[in-house]
N, C-alpha and C positions, 0 to 999 in steps of 0.2 A: 504494499500500500504506499501511496505517496510517491515522491520523486525517487529517481535512482540514487540520489545522495542519501535520503532518508532511509531507504531500504537497504543500504550497504551493499549495493550490487557489486561494486569493485572488490571490496573485501571478500565477498562470497565467490566471486569469480577466481580470485587468486587462491583461495582455500580449495576449490575444486580442481583447478589446473596445476597447482603446485602444493600438494598436501604435505604437511609436516611429517617427517619420519622420526620415529622414537628410536633412540639409540641408547641401549642400556649402559649405565655407568655405575661404578662403585667408588665409594670413598674409602680412604684408609681405615676409618673407624667402623666400617660395615653398616654405618647408619645411612638412611636415605640421603642422597645429595640434595643440597638446597636448590630451589629453582633459580635459574640464571637467564638473563637476556643480555645480549651484547648491545642492542639498540632498541630504542622506542621513539616514536614520533607523537607529538601532542595533538595533532589534528587528523581526523578521519579523512580529510581532503587530500592529505599528502601520502604518497606511496613511496616507501623505501624499496626501490627497484633492484638495486645492485650493491653489494659489499664485495670488494675485491682487493687484493694486494696490488699496491700501486706499481705500475710499469716503469719503464726506463724514462718516460717523460716527467715523472714525479720526483724531480731533483736527484735521480738515481739513489733513492733511499729504500732499502729493503723493509725498514721498519715503518713504512707509510701505507695507509689504507685509503682507498677511495670509496666513498659512498655516493650513489646517484639517487636523487629523489625527484619526484615530479608532482605537480598539482593536478588533481584528476577530476575536480568538480566544476571547473570553469569559474573559479572565484579568486579573489585576492585574499591571501591568508598569511598570517604570521604564525610560525610554528617553532616549537622547540625540538631539537634533535638531542636526545639523551643517549649516553653510552657508558657502559661500565668499564670500558678500556681506558687505560691511562694515557690520556692525550696530553702531549707537550705543546702542539701548535695545530691550528686549523686554518685552512684558507680555501677560498673558492678556486676551482680550476676549470679549464676547458675540457672538451671531450677527449683531448689527447693527453690530459692530466698535467698540463702545464699551468702553474699558478697564474691567476688572473689578477693583475694589480700587485702592489708590493705590500699591502696591509694584510695582517692576519685577522681572522675573526675573533672577537672577544670570547674567552672561555668563562662562562658564568656558572653559578651554582646550579641553575636549571638546565644547563647544557649549552648548546649553540642556538642562537636566535636566527632563524632564516626567514626571508621575505619572499613570497611567491605571488606572481601575477597569474592569470588564468593559463593553465596548461604548461607552465614554465618548467623546464628541467634544470636542476642544479646539480653540479658535481662538487663535492667537498673533499679536499685532501686532508687527511688526519695523519699528523706525524706523531707516532707513539713514543712514550718515554720508555727507555730500556731498563 
C-alpha cells in the first residue's frame, strides 16, 4: 500500500535478489558471538550498494575501502553513514577512486554526514587506521 518508498520496494528487491547468507562463527569462549554490522545508513532512501577494497586509484593504499551509495527515492536527503571500522580519514572520490578535492570529510560521533540530491551516486574512500 502507498508509494514504492512507503512500501519499502527497494529494500525488498535487494532482499529477494541478494539474500543474506548466514555463516556460522564461534568465539573463543564458546558463547554466542555478539551481533556485528560493518555499516549502516540512517535513511531508507539511501542504498549502500558496494563495499570494496580500494584499487590502485585510491592513493595506492591497501588499507583503504571504497563504499558506493545512491539515493533511490528521487529526493534530496541528508544521511549518516555509520561504520564499526576504525576510520582514520574519509573523502569523496570519483568512480576511478581518485579523491575529489583536497578536503577530508569530517568524522563525527554519528558517522559521516552525506548529502544526496535525487538519484545521486556517491563514492566515499575510507582510509582505515592500522
